[in-house]
Structure formats: C-alpha cells, structure tokens
N, C-alpha and C positions, 0 to 999 in steps of 0.2 A: 292595803290588802283588805283582808276580810273586814267585814264590818260588824257593827253592833253586837258586841258580846261574843262574836265568834273569834276564836283564837286566830290571830292573824300573824302571818310570817314575815312581813317586811315593812311595816310601817304604813298601813293604809288607814283610812277610817275617819269617821266622824263621830266621835263619842261626845254626846252632849249631856250634861247633867241636869238641865232644867228645861222647862218648856219656854220657847222664845217665839213671840209673834212677830211676823214679818210685816214690812210696809205693804205690800200688795195684798195683804190678807193671807199670806201664806204663813203657816205656823208649824212647828215641830218640836217634839219633846225629844231630848236626846238622853241616851243613857251613857254612862261613863265607860262602859266596857266597849272599846271600839274595836271592832275587827274589821279590817278592810284589805282588800286584796291589792291595794296599790302601794303598799308600803315598801316595795323594793325599789330603792332609788338608783343608786349608782352601783350597787353591788351586783347587779344582774340578777340571775336566778335566786341567789340567796336573799332572804329578806324581801322577796317581792310578792308575797301573798296578798290576797285581796283584803285590804283592811276593812273588811266588813264590819279607812283606813284610814292603804290604806290604808277591815276593820274599822268602825266608827259609827257608832249609833247616833242617829239624830232624832230617833224616836218617832212616834206616829205624828203625821202632819195632817193638815186638812181643816184646821179650825177656820171658821169663817169670820171671826172677829178680828179686825185689824187693830194693831196697837203700835206704840212707838218702836222704831227700829232698835236692834240690839244695842245695848249700851256701848258707847264709843264708836258708833258708825261714822265713818269719815265724813266730814263736811267741808274740809278744805282741800282735799285731794281733787284737782281737776278731773273731770270725766274725760275718757278717751274722746278723740274727735269722732263725730258721727260717721265719718268716712274711714276710720281706722281699719275696718274690716273689708273694705272694697277690695275685690280681687282675691280674697282668701278662698281656699277651697275648704268647704264645710263637710262634715260627714253626712252621708245619705241618711234619710229617715228610714226606719222600718227595714233595716238591711241585716244580713247575716253578719254576726259578729264573733270574734274569738279573743279571750283575754289571756295573753301570753307573757305576762310580766315575770313569770317564774322560770322562763326559759323559752327560747324561740324553736319553732318547729314548722314544718310545712303546713300551711293553713288548710283546714278541712274543707271539703266540697261545700259551696254555698256561702262561704265566709266572703264578705266585701270589706269588712272593717277589722282591723287587728290592732291591738295595743301591746307594745313591747318595751322592755327596759331600754333606757338610753344607751346601754352598752352594746345592744344588739343592732342589727340592721333592719331596714324596712323590708316587708314582703312585696315582691314585684307585682304590680298591677292592682294592689289593693289600696284602701284608704288606711294610712298608717299613723298611729298615735304614739307619741314618745313619752314614756313614763319617767318622771324625776321626783325624788324625794325633796321637796322645796322647803319645807318648814321644819324639818327635823334632820339630824344626822345620822346616817347609817352607823351602827356600832363600830364597824371597822374603819370608819372615816372620821370619827370623832377627833383623833389627834391631829388631823389636817386642818381643823378649823382654828382660827385665832381664839385664844381662850376668852377673850371678852365678847365674843359673839355666840357663846353658849349661854343660855339663860340660867341665871343663878338666883337662889333664894336669898332671904336676908342673912343667912348664915354663910353664904358664899358657896353653897352646895349647887352642883349642876342639876337642873330639873330634868328628869328622865321619863319618858313614856315607858312605864313599866311593862306594858304588854309586849313591846318590841325592843326594849333596851336602847332606845333612841334618844339622844340628848335633844332637847328643844332648842331652836335657834332664837336668839334675842333680836326681836324686831320691834322693840319698844320705842325707838327714837327714829326720826327721819334719817339721821346720819347712819345708824346701824342697819336700817332697812336697805339703804343705798349699798352698803358694803356687802350685806348678805346677798342682795340681788346681783351684785357684780359677779359673784361666784356662780350663782344659779344660771345667770345669763350666758356664761360660758358653756354650760351644758345645753342650754337652748340652742346656742349657736351650733354645737355638735349635732343636735338633732336636725337642724336645718341643713347643715353640710351633708348629712347622710341621705337626706331626701324624704324625711318624714314630712307629713302633712299638717300635724298638730302636736301640741304638747299637753301632758296631763300632770300638772304639779300637784303632788300628794300632800296630805296633812294640813289642808287649809283650816281644818277645825282644831289645830293644835292648841289654840288659845284655851279651849274648854278643858285641857289637861294641864294647864300652866300654873294651877294653884292661885288663880286670879292675878297673875303677873302680866298676862297679856290680855288684850281685849279684842273684841270684834273689829274695832276701828284699827287696831294694828294689823289684823289679818287682811282686811279689806284694802288698807293702804298698800300693803306689801304685794298683794296679788295684782293690784293695779299696775304696779312697776313691772312685774312680770308680763302682764297682759300687753303693755306697750311695747316691750322689747320683743315678745313673740310676734306681735303684728309687724313690727319693723323687719323681722326676718321672714315675713310672709307665711307664718304659721298660725293656724287657729289655735285657741287655747281653751281647755276644759275646766269647768268647775268640778272638782272631785268631791263627792259627798257634801256635807255641810248644808243641808237642806234649809236650815234656818236663815242662811244669807242668799238663797236663790233669787229673792226679790230685788237684790242689788246688782244683778248681773250686767245691766246695762252701764251702771256707774263704774263697775270694776272692768268692763271690757271683755267679759267672758262669753265665749261663742256657743258652747254646748255643754252637756253634763255627762260625767261618768258617774253612775250611781250604784253602789253596792247594796244589795238587799233592800231596795226601795219598795219592792212588793211586801216583803216580810214585815216591814215597818210602816207600811201604808203611806209612803212618801212619793210614789211614782207620779201621782197626779200633780203634786206641787212642782216637780222637776218639769213634767211635760208642759204645764202652764207657763212657767218662767222661760223655758227654752223652745217653745213652739215644737214640741215633739222630737227635737233633735237631742235625743237622750240614748246612751248606751247603758244597758242594765246587766249587772252581774248578780246572779242569785247563787247561794251556796247550799241549797236544799232543794229537794224535789217539790216540796210543798210551796217554797218560795217561787220556783219556776212555774208551777201551775197557777199560782195566784197572779204572777206577772202576766203570763199568756192570757189568762181569763180576762183581766182588766185592760191590758195594753198590748195584746198580741198582735194587733193589726196596726199599731202606731209606732211603737218603740223597737229598738234592737236589743234583743234579749238573749242571754246565754246562761247556762248554769255550768259553774266550775266548781272544782274542789277547792277547799280553803287555802291549800298550799299552792294553788295555781301551778301544778306540777305538769310534767311533759309526758307524752304518751310513752307507755311502756313501764311507767313507775306504778307502784302498788296503790298510790293515792289518786291517780289520774282519773277525772271525771269531766266529761263535757257533753252536755245535752242541750238541744234546742226545743225538745218537746217531750 
C-alpha cells in the first residue's frame, strides 16, 4: 500500500533503511517507514492500502555511480528463459490507471489499466493487474501459515512489519522458498483463472524490515520463482516498489513496475529506465502528482489516490489524474 513513510493500510511498500547502489547504475536510499498501497493481499479491501508498500520507502534514487549489487544478490538462480515472456500481454505505456486494491468499483472514464486485490474480479475490457501479498502474511491469515514458514528471530519471536501488523514469511532457504511459493502460486493460479492479465506481488522489500534475517538474495531468488510460475500461467508480473533491485529485473523475470510515490522520492527515472517506461505510478499527495506529471506525464501511467485506497463514496476517497 502506501509507501515511504506514509501510513499504509495493507502491507505495501518498500522501506529501505540505507542507500544501495544498483548494478546498472541505479541507486536508491530507502527509509524504513514504508507506506505502500499494495499491502492488501488476500483480504481484499481491508489491508489493501498503498504501501507507499505495499507503503515502502526506497529513498531518492538517481546516483550515477555504479557499485556492487546489493548484498546477497543471487548468483546461482538461473535466469528465466529469454523467451519466457513471449506472448504475454504487457500493460500499455502512458495509459489511464486506477488503483483499486482497497475495493473494486466501476473504473472511471479514461482508465485503461486497473489493479485489484486477488479476491476481486477483473474489470471487463481493461488491462487488469491482480494484487497479492507475497512476502508477508495478512494479519487475519497468519494462523493459516505453517509456523515454520513465519520468520522468527533468535528468540523464536515472529518478525512483524509493525506498520501493518503483518508477519514476514521465512524465505531464507531454497526449501522454504519453494514451500512459500507453492502457496502463493495457488493465488496466482486464481488470478489467471479469473482472467487477470498480470500479477502484482507486494512486499518485495520485506528483507529491509527483517532485522537482517533476510537478504536481497533471498528476495530476488523468491521473486524469480513467482515470475516463472506467473509466466507459465501466461501472466505478466510486476516489480512492486523496491527501486534498489530494479536493475535486476531481467534476471528475476519481472515485466513492468508498480511504483508508489516514485515522484515524491525521486525514483521514477530509475523505474522508467529499468522497465522502458512500462511503469504505473501511484502518488498519495497533490504535490507528488504534480511532480510526477511534470517529469513523466507524457511517459508513465500516473494516478493520485488516497492512502487508504478507498472506494467512491467514502470520506477518504481521492482519485486525481491532474
């Protein structure tokens, strides 16, 4: 859901506590307050705010000095086949967009792309993105996870994303990654069966909130498993926030980006470069919207939503495109 320091309702975000320089010269400083609107994973409207997530700060990007990849970047996970994305339907560039992970409603005029929670149905005639909380457990689903798949510290205490009350999933070993992926893959299967065009796995940046128990290597190895499965189901797959790993998108098999508050945090350029302008942007303030439109209004798909990603008729509802 909401990103960077913005209170987020469902588990979105990319909070990053330090500056990490990317291999392709991309860089980003992340703040640990991650608000992101993509945090609503399986619970539908509840807990689906934008993790601005998601919530999730990656901090300003744009450093031109290249440095080693983030610690633990996978070196043994085979890259997806170059033809893995053949035949996939990718989101259009610079198109009207609406972020509806907090609850589905009739798309507004001009919208060509919509993102909805996996519990919802696609919007007829539009490009539909299916939101899933892939790296953390919704609070009301924690009990459904095997206890050994919840990340625990040295004292045996479950590590929780305090902003959203979500337990982090333990993806530290290949065996555990496979088991967690098997559960997420079922949700991806559900997205495909409903007719979605793509999947948006949230909380890619959860390793930054793991008290150093998870690494970038764990995150990229896990997202690669999800990418392969999504492609096998003929779904495109998005990178949600986590700008510091955008330079690895070909290795991980990611097709486009869903970026919360990238204008607010000067990250839109890094996403645009990595994903060839195939980026959908959610801003949570009027100033963020103005900045996004000023710098990328003729290139990216941009919308301004309220942090709770609420539905029309609610007191918090905000949607603007200019």
